[in-house]
C-alpha positions in Angstrom: 34.4 27.9 47.7 31.8 25.5 48.5 27.8 25.9 48.3 26.8 22.5 49.5 24.5 24.0 52.3 21.0 23.6 50.3 18.0 24.9 52.1 15.0 22.7 52.1 11.5 24.5 51.2 8.5 23.5 52.6 4.9 25.0 52.7 6.0 27.0 55.9 9.2 28.5 54.5 9.1 32.2 54.0 10.8 33.1 50.6 11.4 36.4 48.7 12.7 37.1 45.3 16.7 38.2 45.0 16.9 41.6 42.7 20.4 42.2 43.9 22.3 40.1 41.3 19.6 40.5 38.4 18.2 43.1 36.2 14.8 42.6 35.6 12.7 43.5 32.5 8.7 42.7 31.8 7.8 41.7 28.4 4.0 41.3 28.1 3.1 38.8 30.9 6.7 37.5 31.2 9.3 38.8 33.1 13.1 38.4 31.7 16.2 38.5 34.3 19.7 38.9 33.5 21.9 37.7 36.1 24.8 40.7 36.2 27.5 38.1 37.9 27.7 35.9 34.4 25.6 37.5 31.9 22.9 34.7 31.8 19.4 35.5 30.8 16.7 33.4 32.6 12.9 33.7 31.0 10.2 33.4 33.1 6.5 32.3 31.4 3.2 33.8 32.6 2.9 31.4 35.8 6.5 31.9 36.7 6.6 35.6 36.3 3.2 35.6 38.7 4.9 33.5 41.3 7.9 36.3 40.9 5.9 39.1 41.2 4.4 37.4 44.3 7.7 37.2 45.9 8.4 40.7 45.9 8.1 40.9 50.1 8.8 38.1 52.2 5.8 35.5 52.0 5.3 31.8 53.2 5.0 29.1 50.6 1.7 28.1 51.4 0.5 32.0 50.7 2.1 31.6 47.4 -0.1 28.5 46.6 -3.3 30.1 47.7 -3.0 33.0 45.9 -2.1 30.8 42.7 -4.8 28.7 43.1 -7.4 31.5 43.0 -6.0 32.7 39.6 -5.3 29.4 37.9 -7.8 26.3 37.7 -5.4 23.9 39.5 -5.5 21.4 42.4 -3.7 22.3 45.4 -1.6 19.1 45.5 -0.7 19.9 41.9 -0.1 23.5 42.9 2.0 22.8 45.9 4.2 20.4 43.8 4.7 22.6 40.7 5.4 25.6 43.3 7.9 23.8 45.3 9.6 22.3 42.1 9.8 26.1 40.6 11.2 27.5 43.8 14.0 25.0 44.0 14.7 26.3 40.5 14.9 29.6 41.5 17.2 28.6 44.5 19.7 27.0 42.2 19.7 30.1 40.1 20.1 32.2 43.0 16.8 33.9 42.5 15.1 33.2 46.0 16.4 34.4 49.5 15.1 32.0 52.3 14.1 34.3 55.7 
């Protein structure tokens, strides 16, 4: 079973969170997920949790970046770079659905 097909993310990509394989709990400002297939826990810090919350419905990555820029004092370039990196990690953990 090969999963070598890797979707490339860009600002226009539409994404949403994958809740099907995870138990999700909120602890303060952070979200903790447990992968029900392998029992692995994944903890998201406050910013990661904010991104997770924004992905409840399908949304373009550039809209997520714009929302984060309004919440946090960060440049557009750095916000795009860090958000894309985080979303790539979410894809590796099968936490992200690309529409």
